[in-house]
MIGU-466699 format. One line per field, with one value per residue (C-alpha): residue in one letter; residue number from 1; x, y, z. Coordinates in steps of 0.05 Angstrom, whole numbers, always signed. Layout:
// MIGU-466699
code c(A|...)
pos c(NUM|...)
c1 c(X|...)
c2 c(Y|...)
c3 c(Z|...)
This chain:
// MIGU-466699
code c(X|X|X|X|X|X|X|X|X|X|X|X|X|X|X|X|X|X|X|X|X|X|X|X|X|X|X|X|X|X|X|X|X|X|X|X|X|X|X|X|X|X|X|X|X|X|X|X|X|X|X|X|X|X|X|X|X|X|X|X|X|X|X|X|X|X|X|X|X|X|X|X|X|X|X|X|X|X|X|X|X|X|X|X|X|X|X|X|X|X|X|X|X|X|X)
pos c(1|2|3|4|5|6|7|8|9|10|11|12|13|14|15|16|17|18|19|20|21|22|23|24|25|26|27|28|29|30|31|32|33|34|35|36|37|38|39|40|41|42|43|44|45|46|47|48|49|50|51|52|53|54|55|56|57|58|59|60|61|62|63|64|65|66|67|68|69|70|71|72|73|74|75|76|77|78|79|80|81|82|83|84|85|86|87|88|89|90|91|92|93|94|95)
c1 c(+1470|+1520|+1566|+1586|+1657|+1667|+1734|+1778|+1803|+1758|+1781|+1763|+1731|+1689|+1696|+1667|+1694|+1674|+1678|+1638|+1642|+1586|+1611|+1563|+1569|+1623|+1610|+1658|+1676|+1697|+1746|+1777|+1850|+1858|+1896|+1870|+1916|+1983|+1991|+2059|+2085|+2136|+2094|+2024|+1968|+1988|+1938|+1954|+1937|+1940|+1889|+1845|+1846|+1827|+1768|+1744|+1746|+1705|+1653|+1647|+1647|+1706|+1769|+1829|+1869|+1820|+1818|+1894|+1886|+1844|+1881|+1914|+1873|+1809|+1834|+1849|+1782|+1746|+1786|+1761|+1689|+1698|+1713|+1640|+1619|+1667|+1648|+1712|+1753|+1828|+1863|+1898|+1934|+1896|+1849)
c2 c(-103|-51|-41|+22|+35|+89|+123|+142|+201|+233|+237|+285|+257|+288|+356|+332|+307|+236|+202|+142|+103|+61|+2|-32|-105|-115|-141|-181|-117|-85|-141|-145|-127|-132|-182|-171|-223|-255|-327|-359|-419|-378|-316|-344|-297|-224|-169|-126|-59|-19|-63|-64|+12|+12|-35|+7|+68|+33|+8|+74|+114|+157|+170|+125|+186|+192|+118|+118|+169|+122|+108|+40|+12|+32|+3|-64|-65|-49|-105|-154|-130|-140|-214|-222|-200|-248|-307|-344|-396|-390|-454|-493|-543|-600|-646)
c3 c(+76|+102|+161|+197|+220|+273|+261|+320|+280|+228|+155|+100|+38|-17|+16|+83|+148|+165|+233|+209|+144|+117|+77|+29|+11|-42|-112|-155|-192|-126|-113|-182|-183|-108|-65|+6|+38|+22|+46|+56|+94|+133|+149|+148|+128|+121|+105|+44|+75|+10|-23|+39|+38|-36|-23|+36|-9|-62|-12|+25|-39|-19|-59|-50|-27|+32|+48|+55|+112|+155|+220|+220|+278|+242|+177|+209|+245|+180|+146|+199|+187|+112|+124|+146|+76|+42|+86|+68|+103|+95|+72|+127|+84|+118|+81)
């Protein structure tokens, strides 16, 4: 399973210009060492954009230096799409 993200502004990666990124489904190894979201009582759930960019780079097979150039709106949209792969429910504190 893979998802495609159309970029508003193309980026250069691996010597080519990309206006679309294809993200494959992540493995456990892809997620190791990353914290995609911080959760606190005062601020709620906050995306960790640097780690989301790293994961996008891993899944799209582009260097981290290129994934850091993805426009913010596209990065946030890609992060939302990634949640479909993770199929997680965030804790609410309710039992």
